[in-house]
C-alpha positions in Angstrom: 0.0 0.0 0.0 1.3 3.4 -1.0 0.9 6.1 1.7 1.9 9.7 1.9 4.0 11.0 4.8 2.0 13.9 6.2 5.1 16.0 7.0 7.3 15.4 3.9 4.5 14.7 1.4 6.5 11.8 0.0 5.2 8.3 -0.8 6.1 5.3 1.3 5.3 1.7 0.4 4.0 -0.7 3.1 3.0 -4.3 2.9 0.6 -6.1 5.2 0.8 -6.7 8.1 3.2 -3.8 8.4 0.9 -1.0 7.3 1.0 1.9 9.9 -2.2 3.7 11.1 -3.3 6.2 8.4 -5.9 8.8 7.7 -7.9 8.3 4.5 -9.6 10.9 2.4 -13.2 10.6 1.1 -14.1 13.3 -1.4 -15.7 14.0 -4.8 -13.1 14.7 -7.4 -12.8 18.2 -8.9 -12.2 18.7 -12.6 -8.5 19.0 -11.9 -6.8 17.0 -9.2 -3.1 16.2 -8.5 -2.5 12.9 -10.1 -0.1 10.1 -9.1 2.2 11.1 -11.9 2.2 14.8 -11.0 2.6 13.8 -7.3 5.7 11.6 -8.0 7.4 14.0 -10.5 6.9 17.4 -9.0 8.0 19.2 -5.8 4.8 19.8 -3.8 5.6 23.5 -3.8 5.3 23.5 -7.6 1.9 21.8 -7.8 -0.9 23.8 -9.2 -4.2 22.7 -7.7 -2.5 21.0 -4.8 -4.5 22.7 -2.0 -6.6 19.6 -1.3 -3.6 17.4 -0.9 -1.7 19.8 1.3 -4.8 20.7 3.5 -5.7 17.0 3.9 -2.1 16.1 5.0 -2.1 19.1 7.4 -5.4 18.1 8.9 -4.3 14.4 9.2 -1.0 15.5 10.9 -2.8 17.9 13.2 -5.0 14.9 14.2 -1.8 12.9 15.0 -1.5 10.8 11.8 1.9 10.4 10.2 0.5 8.8 7.1 -2.4 9.5 4.8 -4.0 8.0 1.7 -5.6 9.9 -1.2 -6.9 8.0 -4.2 -5.7 10.5 -6.9 -2.1 10.6 -5.5 -1.7 7.0 -4.2 -3.1 5.0 -7.1 -1.2 5.0 -10.4 -4.3 5.1 -12.7 -2.1 4.8 -15.8 -1.5 1.2 -14.8 -4.4 -1.1 -15.5 -3.2 -3.7 -13.1 -2.8 -1.2 -10.3 -6.1 0.4 -11.0 -7.9 -3.0 -11.0 -6.2 -4.0 -7.7 -7.2 -0.6 -6.2 -10.9 -1.1 -7.2 -10.9 -4.5 -5.5 -9.1 -3.3 -2.4 -10.9 0.0 -1.8 -13.3 -1.2 0.9 -10.5 -2.9 2.8 -8.4 0.3 2.6 -11.2 2.4 4.0 -12.0 -0.3 6.6 -8.3 -0.4 7.7 -7.9 3.3 8.0 -7.5 4.7 11.5 -9.8 7.6 10.5 -11.6 8.8 7.4 -11.9 12.5 6.7 -14.8 13.4 4.4 -14.1 16.6 2.5 -17.3 18.3 1.4 -16.2 20.8 -1.2 -19.8 22.2 -1.6 -20.4 22.8 2.1 -19.3 26.0 4.0 -19.6 26.3 7.7 -21.0 29.7 8.5 -21.2 31.8 11.7 -24.9 31.1 12.1 -25.8 27.9 13.9 -27.2 25.3 11.5 -26.9 27.5 8.4 -24.7 24.9 6.7 -27.1 22.0 7.2 -29.1 22.5 3.9 -25.9 22.5 1.9 -24.7 19.4 3.9 -28.0 17.6 3.0 -27.6 18.6 -0.6 -23.9 17.8 -0.9 -22.8 16.0 -4.1 -20.9 13.6 -1.9 -24.1 11.9 -0.9 -25.0 11.3 -4.5 -21.9 9.3 -5.5 -21.9 5.5 -5.5 -18.3 5.2 -4.3 -18.9 7.1 -1.2 -21.2 4.5 0.3 -18.3 2.2 1.2 -16.4 5.3 2.4 -19.2 6.1 4.8 -19.7 2.5 6.0 -16.3 0.9 6.1 -14.2 3.1 8.4 -14.6 3.0 12.2 -14.1 6.8 12.6 -15.5 9.3 10.1 -15.2 13.0 10.3 -16.9 15.5 8.0 -15.2 18.7 7.1 -16.3 21.6 4.9 -14.7 23.3 1.9 -12.2 25.1 4.2 -11.4 21.9 6.3 -13.5 23.1 9.3 -15.0 20.3 11.2 -18.8 19.8 10.7 -19.1 16.7 12.9 -18.5 12.9 13.1 -20.6 10.2 11.6 -21.9 9.5 15.1 -22.8 13.2 15.8 -24.5 13.6 12.4 -26.0 10.1 12.5 -29.7 11.2 12.3 -29.1 13.7 9.5 -27.0 11.2 7.5 -29.7 8.5 8.0 -32.3 10.9 6.6 -30.2 11.8 3.6 -29.1 8.3 2.7 -31.9 6.1 4.0 -29.3 3.9 5.7 -30.0 3.3 9.3 -28.0 1.9 12.2 -24.7 3.6 11.1 -22.9 2.5 14.3 
């Protein structure tokens, strides 16, 4: 498994059973993301469109995680074999993560209490098929807004998530 060191932003390879605890990102892709190829060939300071990678790694490090996993940067999608393995391993990778951070690009936490809830309920993230396993597999799930401000955990937002997804008993 390829993970990113949250301090150096460099890849490290780990093989079971020696995979360290890691934070994993759940998100919806933007039109332009930092790819595996760009990640491996370019100094992080030179990346254009790297804010998501940098902010996620900063968030993971602040939460105490030395390693992180992001699909766009950790899977070489130019390799059919690696992409196939990744599709088959995704649930296990989310399940094995110490924590999952769900980045909701289309939600903004405002000063007013509860003002972000309508955009949370309408978030694109809840409409994507892949995110179902990303919601259910990890033990710990934290939702953050566009600016990486914490919205709450799967547990604290349980009733709202159940009403959005129709999935009950999220414990």
